[in-house]
N, C-alpha and C positions, 0 to 999 in steps of 0.2 A: 591443387584439385585437393588433394585430401586432407589440409588445414579448414578448407571451408567446410568441408564439411562435419569436421570436429566442431567448427564454434558454431555449424548448425541445428550440431548436437546438443549442444551444452547450450543455447539459448531455448533448444527447443527443453529441453530437462528443466531451463530454469521459469518458462512458460507456464512447466504443469508442476511443477513446483509451489506456487505463486496461486496458483486455480486448487489447488487442492488445500491451499493454508486459508484463502480466500470461503472457497467452503464452507473448515471447519472455522472459521471467524462467523460467519452468519450465522452459527449452529448454537451459539455463544450467548451471551446472555448481554457482552459486551453494548455497550448506547456508540459504537464509535458510527459517526452519520450521523444521530440524533440529538448531540450534542448542547445544550444553551450557547449559543454565538453562532452555532451552523444557520445561511439565511435558505431559507424556502421561500418562495412567492409564486402562489398561486393563482393564474389570471384567468379569463375566460376563456383560451383554447388553450391555453398553456403554463408548463408548471418552472421554474426557474429554479435549481437548489447550487445550493456552491454552499460545500462543507466547509468552512473559514475555521472552526474553530477543531473542526481534525483534524487539518490539510496541518496545525499548524499543533495538536502534541504526537502526531506525528511526525513531524521534522522534528521536535525535542529529545523526542528517543530513541530515534533514526539516529539523529546526532552524537548521542550517548553512548549506542552501542558502537558505534565506526570505533570513537573517540576510544570505546576501552579497550576494541580490538588489534588500533593500531598501537597503545603500547602493551602490551601485547606481544605483539610482531619485532619491537625491539631489541 
């Protein structure tokens, strides 16, 4: 039961850190979410938003970051 508590604390801290990171990124002038290639469809009563280019860019950056981290751990 103590292990579950530790896991929940770690998950909570990770969520809080992610939230702070999103708040800080929102205050910068980075155009994430508004890149060319992001799809926005505005209908009469609904809006469909799919950040395709932002997702690809984020995937590439995270892949490179994890690759570099794994190379240093060896």
